[in-house]
N, C-alpha and C positions, 0 to 999 in steps of 0.2 A: 538799109540800115539794119544791123544785127540786134538781137534782143538786148545785149549788154549796152550797145550804143544808145538804144532807145531808153533804157532804164537810166543810164547816166545822164542823158539829156533832161529827162524829167526831174532827177535828183538835183542837177545843177540849177534848174529853175527854182526849186525850193530853197536851196542854199543861197542863191542870189537875192532872195527876199529879205535876208538879214545880213548877208555879206556880199554887197553889190560888186566889189572888186574881184570876186572869184571869177576866173576865166575858164577853168578846165578841172575836171575830176581826173586825177592821175591814178589813183587806186581807190578801191572800196571794199567794204566787208559788210555782209548782211547783218552781223550782230557783233557788238563789242561792249564790254563793261569796263567801267573805271574803278580802279582800286586805289586805296591810300595806304602807305606804309606808316605804321605806328612805330616810330623809332624807339621809344621808351619800352615798348612791349616786344619789339623785334618780330612783328608779324604784319601781314597784309589784312585789310578789311575791305569788303566790297561797299562801294558807295551806291546811292540810289540814282545812278546814271548809267543807262544802257540803251542801246538801239543801233541803227545803222551808222557806220563810220566811213569817213572819207578823207583822203589827202587831196587838197586842192591847190592849184597854182593861181597866183594873183597877177595882175597886170603890172603892179609896182610893188616896192618893198613894204611890208615883209612879203617875200615871194611865195611862201607856202603856208598852209594851215592844216591842222588835224581837227576834224569836226566829228562830234558824236551827236546825232539827233536823238535827244532823250525822250523816250516814250514812257517813262515811269512817273513823271510828275503829273499834277492835276491838269496842267496845260502844257502844250507843246513847247519845248525849249531846245536849245542847242548849246553844247559846250565847244568852245573854239579855242584852240591852242595855236598861237601864231609862231612861226619859225622864221627867223631872220638869218640870212647868209651873208 
C-alpha cells in the first residue's frame, strides 16, 4: 500500500464516521478554504471554513460529495456538499 493509499484509507474512516455511505475517496487536497460571493458588493469573502478537502463516491444517490474537514471551529466539523447526477 502506498503512502497516498494509506492516507486515503485513514481519511475515509474519519469521513465514514459522519457520512456512512461514503465508499471511496476519488480526489483529495491537503488544504482548501471556502469563500462566499457577496453579490451586492461584487466581491469574495473568506469564510471560517478550511481544512483538508475530499471528493467522495457514495454507494447510492447522491453519488458524489465534496467535503471540507473544518479545522477552524472550536470543535471538529465537516462541510458536506452533495452532488446528484
